[in-house]
Residue, then its C-alpha position, 0 to 999 in steps of 0.5 A: m594785624t591788630w583789631t580796630p573798632p568798626p566805623y559804627a562803634e563809638p566806645a565813648t558811649f558805653t563802659e566795659q567791665d570784666i565779669t566772671l560766670d560760674a556754672d557747672g563747677r567751672t568759671v569763665p571770664g567775660t565782658l559786660s558792655l554797658p551804655s547809660d540806663p539800658s532797658v534791653g540787653v543781649v547775651l552773645l553766644a559764639g560759634g562752634g569751636p574753642f572761641d573766646r568772648d570776641g569770636t577771635s579768628g585771625p585778625n577779626k573779632p566779629l562778636k566784639d564788632l557786634a557788641w560795640g555796635l549794639a552798645t553804641r546804640g544803647i543795648a547792654v551786651l554780655r559776651f563771654d569766653k566759652v568753657t573750652a576757649n582756654r581748654p580746647e582739649a576738653m572738646a575731645e574728652p569723653g562726656y563733652t557735649m554741645t549742651s554742656e558747653y553752652v547751656p550752663h554758662g549761657i543761663a548764668a550769663v542771662h542771670a548776670l545781665a538781667e541785673h542790669v536790664d528789663q529784658v534779655f535776648l540771646v544772640g547766637h552765631s552758628m552753633g551758638g544760634k543752634a544752641a540758643p533755643k535749648i538755653a531759652a527752653e531752660e531759662p524763662l528770663v530769655a525774652g527772645l532769640v536772634i539766630m545768626a547763621g544757625d545750622t539745621q542740617p545735621m552737623h556731620h552731614a554739613a561737614v561732608r558738604v563743606m569739605k566737598y566745597l573746600a576741596t574745590t575752592s582750596p584743594e591744597i588744604v582739603p584733598p580728596e582723601t580728606v573728603a572721603a575720611f569725613e564721609r566714613q566718619a559721618a556714616v558712623v554717626d548715622s549708624p545705629g551702632l554709635s555708642a559711648d564706646t565709639p572711638p573719637t578717631d572714628l568720628p568727625f573732628g575727633m569729637p567724642a561719641s557723647f557729642w554726636l549722641d547729644l546732637r542726634e537727640y536735639d532738633p533746634v527748630a522743633t525746640a525753637a517752635k515751642l518757645d513763646v518768644p519772638i525770633l529773628v533768623l539772619q543768614g548770609g547769602r555767601d555763607y558756605q558753612v551754613t547756607v540759604a539752601d541747606d539750613l534756612p528752609a528748616w527755619r522757614d518751615g518750622l518757624p512761620d512767625a519768625t522774622i527771617e532776613i538774608v543778607a546777600a553780601d555776607n559770609h559766615v561771620f557776616f562780613p560783606g564781600t563779593g564772589q565766592s566765599t573761601m577759607a581765605d576770607y577769614q584772614v582778611p581784616g574786616h567787620v560785621d556788616p553794619a546792615v546786620v547791626t541795624t537789622i538787630l537793633d530795628w528788631l529789638p524792642 
């Protein structure tokens, strides 16, 4: 099934053009959505994994939903393929880190968008939300952050929690032995013996030790707290990957001046629904909740 625009998008109200971002010796393609005479723009940051500029997953394109929804209301939007989108094998290479995947091209995107608007904000989803404070800490042009389902629980601990959840909701996909394997791998990440030489096969998702060593040194909440910019934190109430109980409290405690909103009906990609959220939800065609688009628009200057 092909993607169709969400009801709140009016593509006649903006234009789109292809762009190329060059950083750290690699180029990535992207799309710039431009309404007439915008003053505010946002750079979209996709979540963890080799996602393209639209956040494509199954029949859905949540970042394209968001881009078109914001552009319809006069916000310029730049979204781009992650450096791993066309090279997913890079995520298993020694030296791969969250920092190297997000920061260089995130900064390049901010500079590219700043040529068209007066203020540039970062809107990061999931790991993109986690990385957004790191980008803002290095790039003073960033005027503010929107963190959508940004995780604060250590990723290897969250992986165990999520696998336990999926073992109950999708036991045919996640059997008990998979949970046990993630528990063993998470213990390796926690171990003081973790080093650059630790085999990826001993670590969650087969990602190299460089990735986990980088994450162990990074505190997204503490990094965000040092920023002198406004911050909006959005959280889906039905999200089982990044949750109200496990991740949101750290944002609340660490960012007392931030605006924090829970969208009760939404799952991890901010699609509304009812009942328990499962892996199967991501294969059902849908769109980002219009309430999320409105909340971001109301928060932006």
